N, CA, C and O of each residue as an XYZ file, in Angstrom:
280
protein
N       0.852     -1.167      0.000
C       0.000      0.000      0.000
C       0.897      1.229      0.000
O       1.678      1.440      0.928
N       0.784      2.001     -1.001
C       1.633      3.177     -1.142
C       1.261      4.291     -0.181
O       1.675      4.286      0.978
N       0.492      5.229     -0.657
C       0.100      6.384      0.142
C      -1.421      6.458      0.177
O      -2.034      6.998     -0.745
N      -2.035      5.927      1.221
C      -3.500      5.932      1.280
C      -4.040      7.343      1.462
O      -3.400      8.193      2.081
N      -5.199      7.574      0.925
C      -5.841      8.875      1.089
C      -6.454      8.941      2.479
O      -7.387      8.207      2.806
N      -5.906      9.836      3.282
C      -6.307      9.936      4.684
C      -7.797     10.255      4.835
O      -8.451      9.728      5.734
N      -8.334     11.106      3.969
C      -9.741     11.480      4.070
C     -10.648     10.286      3.800
O     -11.642     10.077      4.494
N     -10.293      9.508      2.786
C     -11.084      8.330      2.447
C     -11.008      7.291      3.563
O     -12.028      6.709      3.934
N      -9.826      7.057      4.095
C      -9.685      6.099      5.200
C     -10.503      6.538      6.409
O     -11.182      5.726      7.037
N     -10.434      7.816      6.727
C     -11.194      8.335      7.865
C     -12.685      8.143      7.684
O     -13.377      7.746      8.622
N     -13.191      8.418      6.493
C     -14.614      8.248      6.213
C     -15.016      6.780      6.273
O     -16.057      6.442      6.835
N     -14.195      5.907      5.696
C     -14.504      4.474      5.719
C     -14.510      3.926      7.142
O     -15.408      3.176      7.525
N     -13.509      4.304      7.913
C     -13.441      3.804      9.290
C     -14.559      4.376     10.152
O     -15.055      3.695     11.049
N     -14.967      5.623      9.892
C     -16.063      6.226     10.653
C     -17.380      5.506     10.364
O     -18.248      5.440     11.235
N     -17.541      4.968      9.162
C     -18.757      4.238      8.797
C     -18.725      2.770      9.221
O     -19.760      2.103      9.240
N     -17.555      2.277      9.556
C     -17.392      0.864      9.911
C     -18.079      0.567     11.238
O     -17.862      1.276     12.221
N     -18.902     -0.469     11.275
C     -19.618     -0.826     12.496
C     -18.889     -1.883     13.327
O     -19.313     -2.199     14.438
N     -17.813     -2.421     12.802
C     -17.058     -3.451     13.523
C     -15.906     -2.816     14.305
O     -14.929     -2.346     13.722
N     -16.039     -2.812     15.628
C     -14.993     -2.254     16.486
C     -13.694     -3.036     16.304
O     -12.609     -2.453     16.311
N     -13.801     -4.344     16.142
C     -12.597     -5.169     15.958
C     -11.841     -4.775     14.693
O     -10.611     -4.734     14.689
N     -12.571     -4.488     13.632
C     -11.935     -4.097     12.383
C     -11.213     -2.765     12.537
O     -10.083     -2.612     12.073
N     -11.858     -1.807     13.185
C     -11.246     -0.487     13.396
C     -10.002     -0.626     14.270
O      -8.968     -0.028     13.974
N     -10.095     -1.411     15.345
C      -8.938     -1.617     16.218
C      -7.790     -2.309     15.475
O      -6.626     -1.954     15.656
N      -8.121     -3.288     14.647
C      -7.107     -3.983     13.873
C      -6.402     -3.017     12.923
O      -5.176     -3.037     12.810
N      -7.171     -2.177     12.246
C      -6.566     -1.205     11.342
C      -5.673     -0.234     12.105
O      -4.565      0.066     11.660
N      -6.140      0.258     13.241
C      -5.354      1.211     14.035
C      -4.049      0.573     14.501
O      -2.995      1.206     14.445
N      -4.113     -0.664     14.957
C      -2.903     -1.366     15.389
C      -1.939     -1.532     14.227
O      -0.744     -1.268     14.361
N      -2.466     -1.977     13.069
C      -1.628     -2.145     11.885
C      -1.016     -0.818     11.440
O       0.169     -0.756     11.112
N      -1.820      0.235     11.429
C      -1.338      1.542     10.974
C      -0.259      2.092     11.903
O       0.690      2.727     11.444
N      -0.399      1.852     13.202
C       0.635      2.307     14.141
C       1.932      1.532     13.952
O       3.017      2.110     14.010
N       1.823      0.231     13.728
C       3.019     -0.596     13.558
C       3.754     -0.276     12.259
O       4.985     -0.263     12.233
N       3.015     -0.021     11.188
C       3.638      0.225      9.892
C       3.897      1.707      9.625
O       4.644      2.053      8.710
N       3.289      2.572     10.413
C       3.410      4.031     10.269
C       2.983      4.504      8.882
O       3.538      5.466      8.351
N       1.999      3.826      8.298
C       1.482      4.210      6.991
C       0.602      5.445      7.097
O       0.587      6.288      6.200
N      -0.129      5.544      8.198
C      -1.061      6.642      8.416
C      -0.825      7.202      9.810
O      -0.483      6.463     10.732
N      -1.006      8.502      9.961
C      -0.928      9.129     11.281
C      -2.231      8.825     12.022
O      -3.245      9.487     11.799
N      -2.201      7.837     12.890
C      -3.392      7.370     13.587
C      -3.950      8.441     14.515
O      -5.165      8.622     14.585
N      -3.093      9.146     15.220
C      -3.572     10.174     16.140
C      -4.358     11.255     15.400
O      -5.355     11.766     15.910
N      -3.904     11.596     14.199
C      -4.622     12.582     13.393
C      -5.982     12.039     12.972
O      -6.977     12.763     13.017
N      -6.036     10.770     12.563
C      -7.324     10.162     12.197
C      -8.290     10.169     13.372
O      -9.471     10.478     13.212
N      -7.785      9.825     14.554
C      -8.649      9.753     15.732
C      -9.185     11.119     16.139
O     -10.288     11.207     16.678
N      -8.428     12.185     15.891
C      -8.925     13.525     16.247
C      -9.866     14.081     15.187
O     -10.751     14.874     15.509
N      -9.696     13.685     13.934
C     -10.502     14.245     12.851
C     -11.794     13.480     12.570
O     -12.740     14.052     12.029
N     -11.849     12.202     12.928
C     -13.008     11.379     12.593
C     -13.517     10.646     13.830
O     -12.729     10.233     14.681
N     -14.848     10.484     13.928
C     -15.428      9.768     15.080
C     -15.339      8.256     14.880
O     -16.295      7.631     14.421
N     -14.202      7.676     15.222
C     -14.001      6.241     15.018
C     -14.481      5.456     16.226
O     -14.233      5.832     17.372
N     -15.170      4.364     15.949
C     -15.644      3.475     17.022
C     -14.504      2.537     17.410
O     -14.142      1.639     16.650
N     -13.950      2.753     18.588
C     -12.844      1.906     19.036
C     -13.201      1.102     20.275
O     -12.341      0.423     20.835
N     -14.445      1.166     20.709
C     -14.857      0.421     21.891
C     -14.430      1.125     23.158
O     -14.034      2.291     23.130
N     -14.509      0.423     24.261
C     -14.152      1.021     25.547
C     -12.644      1.070     25.719
O     -11.902      0.363     25.037
N     -12.211      1.895     26.620
C     -10.782      2.002     26.928
C     -10.354      1.016     28.006
O      -9.235      1.100     28.511
N     -11.222      0.093     28.360
C     -10.910     -0.868     29.415
C     -10.049     -2.017     28.921
O      -9.521     -2.787     29.723
N      -9.904     -2.139     27.610
C      -9.079     -3.204     27.049
C      -7.618     -2.916     27.385
O      -7.168     -1.774     27.288
N      -6.887     -3.943     27.774
C      -5.480     -3.796     28.118
C      -4.656     -4.423     27.020
O      -4.871     -5.580     26.659
N      -3.712     -3.666     26.483
C      -2.860     -4.182     25.424
C      -1.406     -3.976     25.796
O      -1.032     -2.951     26.366
N      -0.586     -4.974     25.462
C       0.834     -4.890     25.757
C       1.605     -5.670     24.706
O       1.093     -6.630     24.131
N       2.824     -5.255     24.464
C       3.672     -5.978     23.526
C       4.605     -6.887     24.316
O       5.301     -6.434     25.225
N       4.616     -8.170     23.966
C       5.452     -9.147     24.648
C       6.891     -9.038     24.163
O       7.165     -8.371     23.166
N       7.804     -9.689     24.865
C       9.224     -9.590     24.526
C       9.548    -10.143     23.142
O      10.526     -9.724     22.522
N       8.732    -11.085     22.650
C       8.980    -11.627     21.301
C       8.328    -10.785     20.202
O       8.398    -11.143     19.027
N       7.698     -9.674     20.574
C       7.118     -8.759     19.608
C       5.643     -8.947     19.347
O       5.031     -8.116     18.676
N       5.040    -10.032     19.864
C       3.599    -10.239     19.644
C       2.807     -9.293     20.535
O       3.270     -8.853     21.587
N       1.597     -8.998     20.075
C       0.735     -8.067     20.797
C      -0.274     -8.868     21.603
O      -0.962     -9.732     21.060
N      -0.365     -8.586     22.886
C      -1.306     -9.268     23.772
C      -2.450     -8.307     24.061
O      -2.226     -7.179     24.501
N      -3.685     -8.762     23.811
C      -4.862     -7.931     24.025
C      -5.802     -8.668     24.971
O      -6.251     -9.774     24.671
N      -6.092     -8.066     26.093
C      -6.967     -8.673     27.086
C      -8.216     -7.829     27.274
O      -8.137     -6.611     27.433
N      -9.350     -8.477     27.255
C     -10.634     -7.814     27.482
C     -11.112     -8.254     28.865
O     -11.257     -9.456     29.091
N     -11.360     -7.343     29.790
C     -11.733     -7.735     31.135
C     -13.107     -8.405     31.228
O     -13.440     -8.967     32.272
N     -13.912     -8.359     30.162
C     -15.239     -8.931     30.200
C     -15.314    -10.320     29.590
O     -16.407    -10.827     29.336
N     -14.188    -10.930     29.357
C     -14.244    -12.297     28.894
C     -13.598    -12.526     27.603
O     -13.585    -13.654     27.111
């Protein structure tokens, strides 16, 4: 993926009803630095779910995501 259009991505993600999909994209975008995620989050109302989810990167580089509700 070369240079995605930030406006189009923001609109698509704002319309997306799947919180998991939005979170997956945000995680991928932060890791690859393809898009400025912080700018997207301030400019568009993205559904990212609650902030109660705990995420951490393990020593082998994998991402651990824990949801306190099961």
